[in-house]
C-alpha positions in Angstrom: 107.5 109.8 122.2 108.8 112.7 121.1 108.4 113.1 117.1 105.2 114.4 115.7 103.8 112.7 112.3 104.8 115.3 109.6 101.2 116.5 107.7 101.3 115.7 104.2 100.5 119.7 103.4 102.8 121.2 105.9 105.6 118.7 104.6 104.7 120.1 100.8 104.4 124.0 102.1 107.9 123.6 103.8 109.5 121.7 100.5 108.2 124.9 98.3 109.8 127.4 100.7 113.5 125.7 100.2 112.4 125.1 96.4 112.4 129.4 96.2 114.8 129.8 98.8 117.9 127.7 98.0 120.8 128.0 95.5 120.8 127.0 92.5 123.4 123.9 91.6 124.5 120.9 88.7 121.3 118.4 88.9 122.4 115.1 90.3 120.5 111.9 89.5 120.0 108.4 92.0 119.2 104.8 91.2 116.2 103.9 93.2 115.4 100.1 92.7 113.0 98.2 94.6 111.0 94.9 94.2 107.7 94.7 92.4 106.1 95.9 89.7 105.5 99.3 88.1 101.6 99.4 89.4 100.6 101.8 92.1 97.5 99.7 92.6 98.9 96.2 93.6 102.4 97.0 94.7 102.7 99.7 97.7 106.6 100.3 97.3 106.5 101.6 93.6 103.2 103.9 95.2 106.1 104.9 97.7 109.2 105.4 95.1 106.6 107.7 92.9 105.4 110.0 95.9 109.5 109.9 97.0 110.9 110.8 93.7 107.8 113.5 93.2 108.5 115.5 96.8 112.0 115.1 96.1 112.6 116.6 92.3 109.9 119.2 94.0 111.4 120.2 97.0 115.4 120.7 95.6 113.5 122.1 92.1 114.8 119.6 90.2 118.2 119.9 91.3 118.5 116.0 92.8 115.9 114.1 89.9 115.3 109.9 90.7 115.4 106.7 88.1 113.3 104.1 89.4 114.3 100.9 88.3 110.8 98.2 89.4 110.8 94.6 89.4 114.2 94.4 90.7 115.5 95.4 87.5 119.4 96.1 89.6 120.1 92.6 90.7 118.2 90.5 93.9 117.9 91.4 97.3 121.6 90.5 98.1 122.8 92.3 95.3 121.0 95.4 95.7 122.1 95.8 99.0 125.8 95.6 97.9 125.2 98.1 95.2 123.6 100.3 97.8 127.0 99.5 100.0 128.8 100.3 97.2 127.3 103.7 96.1 126.8 102.1 92.3 123.4 102.5 93.1 121.9 105.0 95.7 118.6 103.9 97.0 116.8 100.9 97.7 114.0 99.8 99.2 114.7 96.4 100.8 112.7 93.6 101.9 114.0 91.7 105.2 116.4 89.1 103.2 118.0 92.5 101.8 118.3 93.5 105.3 119.1 90.7 107.2 121.9 89.6 104.5 123.9 92.3 106.8 122.2 93.2 109.6 120.8 90.5 111.0 118.9 92.3 114.4 117.2 93.8 112.0 115.0 90.5 112.9 114.2 91.9 116.1 111.0 94.2 114.9 110.1 90.8 113.0 108.6 89.2 115.5 104.9 88.2 115.8 102.2 90.0 117.7 104.5 93.0 119.0 101.7 95.3 118.1 97.8 96.3 119.0 97.6 98.7 116.0 98.9 100.5 113.1 99.7 103.6 115.2 101.5 101.5 117.4 103.8 100.3 114.5 104.3 104.4 113.1 105.2 105.0 116.5 107.6 102.2 117.4 109.4 102.9 113.9 109.1 106.5 113.7 110.9 107.3 117.2 111.2 104.4 119.9 115.0 103.3 120.9 114.9 100.0 119.4 114.8 101.7 116.0 117.5 104.5 116.8 120.1 102.3 117.6 119.0 100.2 114.6 119.5 103.1 112.4 122.7 104.6 114.1 124.5 100.5 113.8 123.1 99.9 110.4 124.7 103.0 109.1 127.7 102.6 110.8 127.9 99.2 109.9 127.3 98.8 106.3 127.5 102.7 105.0 124.0 102.9 104.4 121.3 105.2 106.6 118.6 103.7 107.5 115.4 106.1 106.9 112.2 104.7 107.0 110.2 101.5 107.1 107.7 101.9 104.2 104.3 100.5 105.5 103.8 98.2 102.2 100.7 95.8 102.9 99.1 96.4 106.7 99.2 93.7 108.8 99.8 89.7 108.1 97.0 87.3 108.7 96.3 83.8 108.7 94.5 81.9 105.7 94.1 78.2 105.2 91.4 75.7 104.0 90.8 73.3 106.7 89.2 74.9 109.3 88.3 78.5 111.0 92.0 79.8 113.4 90.3 81.3 116.3 92.8 80.6 118.6 96.5 78.8 118.7 94.6 75.1 119.5 92.9 75.0 115.8 96.4 75.1 114.5 97.1 71.4 115.3 97.2 69.3 112.5 97.1 72.0 109.6 100.1 72.1 106.8 101.3 75.8 106.4 103.5 77.4 103.8 106.6 79.3 105.9 108.5 81.8 103.9 111.3 81.5 106.5 112.5 79.2 109.5 111.0 82.5 111.5 107.1 81.0 110.0 107.9 77.8 110.1 109.0 78.3 113.6 106.2 79.8 114.3 103.8 77.4 112.7 105.0 74.8 114.9 104.0 76.4 118.2 100.6 76.4 117.3 101.2 72.7 116.7 101.1 72.5 112.9 103.9 72.0 110.4 105.4 74.7 108.0 107.4 74.2 104.3 109.2 76.3 102.8 107.6 77.2 99.7 108.5 80.7 97.3 106.2 82.9 96.2 105.7 81.9 92.7 104.6 77.9 93.7 102.8 79.3 96.5 98.9 79.2 94.8 99.5 75.6 92.7 101.1 74.2 96.3 97.4 75.7 98.0 95.3 74.4 95.4 97.0 70.1 95.1 97.2 70.2 99.0 101.1 70.4 99.2 100.1 73.3 101.6 96.7 74.0 103.2 97.7 77.5 104.5 100.1 80.5 104.5 100.0 83.8 105.9 100.1 87.2 104.1 98.7 91.0 104.3 95.6 91.6 102.5 96.8 92.9 99.2 98.7 89.7 98.9 96.3 87.3 99.1 94.6 89.3 97.0 97.8 90.0 94.2 98.0 86.6 94.3 94.2 84.7 93.9 95.3 82.9 96.8 91.2 83.4 97.9 89.9 81.0 95.3 92.4 78.7 97.3 91.6 79.6 100.8 88.2 79.3 103.2 89.1 81.0 106.0 91.0 83.9 107.3 91.7 85.1 110.3 93.1 88.3 111.0 95.6 87.9 113.9 98.2 91.3 113.6 100.5 88.4 113.2 103.3 91.0 111.6 104.4 94.6 110.7 104.3 94.1 107.1 106.7 96.8 106.1 109.9 97.1 104.1 112.7 99.2 104.3 114.7 102.6 102.4 118.6 102.3 102.7 120.3 105.3 101.4 124.4 105.5 100.2 125.6 107.6 103.4 128.0 108.9 100.9 125.8 110.3 98.4 123.5 111.5 101.2 126.2 113.4 103.0 127.1 114.8 99.9 124.1 117.3 99.3 124.0 120.8 101.0 122.1 120.8 104.3 118.6 122.1 102.9 118.5 119.2 100.2 119.4 116.6 102.2 116.8 117.8 104.4 114.3 117.7 101.5 115.4 113.5 101.0 114.6 112.6 104.5 111.2 114.6 105.0 110.1 113.6 101.3 111.0 110.1 102.4 108.8 110.3 105.8 105.9 112.5 103.5 105.6 109.7 100.7 105.8 107.1 103.5 102.8 108.7 105.7 101.1 108.7 102.4 101.8 105.6 101.9 100.5 104.4 105.6 97.0 106.1 105.0 97.0 104.8 101.6 97.9 101.5 102.5 95.3 101.6 105.6 92.8 103.1 104.0 92.4 100.0 101.5 92.7 97.2 104.3 88.9 96.9 105.4 87.9 97.5 101.1 90.3 94.9 100.5 88.8 92.0 103.1 85.8 92.8 102.1 87.1 91.6 98.8 88.1 88.4 100.1 84.9 87.9 102.4 83.1 88.9 98.7 84.8 86.1 96.9 83.4 83.3 99.8 86.2 83.1 102.2 85.0 83.3 106.0 87.0 86.0 107.7 87.5 86.1 111.9 88.9 88.4 114.2 90.2 87.4 116.6 89.4 88.6 120.1 91.9 90.5 122.8 92.0 87.0 124.9 92.6 85.0 121.5 95.4 87.4 120.5 96.7 86.7 124.2 97.2 83.1 123.4 98.2 84.1 120.1 101.6 86.2 121.8 102.1 84.0 124.8 102.6 80.6 122.8 104.0 82.0 119.2 106.9 84.5 120.7 109.1 82.4 122.5 109.9 80.0 119.7 110.3 82.5 117.3 112.3 84.6 119.3 114.3 81.3 120.3 115.4 81.5 115.9 116.0 84.9 116.6 118.3 84.4 119.4 120.5 82.3 117.4 121.3 84.8 114.8 121.2 88.1 117.4 121.9 89.1 120.8 119.0 88.9 123.3 119.9 92.2 124.1 118.1 93.4 120.6 114.7 91.4 121.3 114.1 92.3 125.1 114.8 96.3 123.4 112.2 95.9 121.2 109.7 94.2 123.3 110.0 97.0 125.4 110.2 99.7 122.6 107.1 98.2 121.3 104.5 97.8 123.9 105.6 101.1 125.0 104.6 101.9 121.3 101.3 100.1 122.7 100.8 102.2 125.0 101.7 105.3 123.4 98.8 104.8 120.7 96.5 104.0 123.3 
């Protein structure tokens, strides 16, 4: 992989150079929408948005300003994606729900147990065959540029209140909350069952025994106080938790070459900063969850291989109903290359 992660300080210097050399022009305001509260401590997507806004406004000397709309103020996932396609909203950070409504091939990037490390995921989403094809096709199909996979919470972990899970065999008979049919398929492959339950109802469902477990990154386990109703957590690197920075392509193409460069580089710099921030907090958050009485387990290499070999096929079979096999093959090959590159 050729692209190198841009060092934050170097980018800021580049932005100052552009700031000092680009000519003056009329101020342009862009709307930026996303999920979650306007709180950098609990919402990494908001942290990304704040940094992106700052870098863009700095690098363009205020020629471009960005107004932030957190908490889905401009609509639900599908509505916000439609707005970005039409141009009524210029910038949107979409979750999978928004992306698959217009580009189901993004499902291939959610195959569980693809990445051995954060660094491997970064290689995959910065410069891989799958990512390069996806960004090209997404813009061609939707009229929206896909710039970054914004890291929002680290890797997903399994939690439950019945027993410690060290391998797929330990799932037998446990009822889990499945966020979507893909998660349900994953649980079934391990001999467990999955039930779709909205996030807003999850705490009560775990407390009352409607389900016994779920999967989420540590940040959401804390924000949802799930540690109060869960006894065990397994750090199995299930899925890389991210959302997707999308920008209306007509708006982006309307910018001067200098300002477009600033927007693209500011997006990457804000994401690099998010990665550093999120990953620095993972151990702290796991320690907090453990301090609340939750037993934390890190599977060894052999156990992780079992999760991968048993869990991936059923999840891939579910995706195969939605997209062509070639996308899965490319994603898996790109992930393997990224894992090797990261070692």
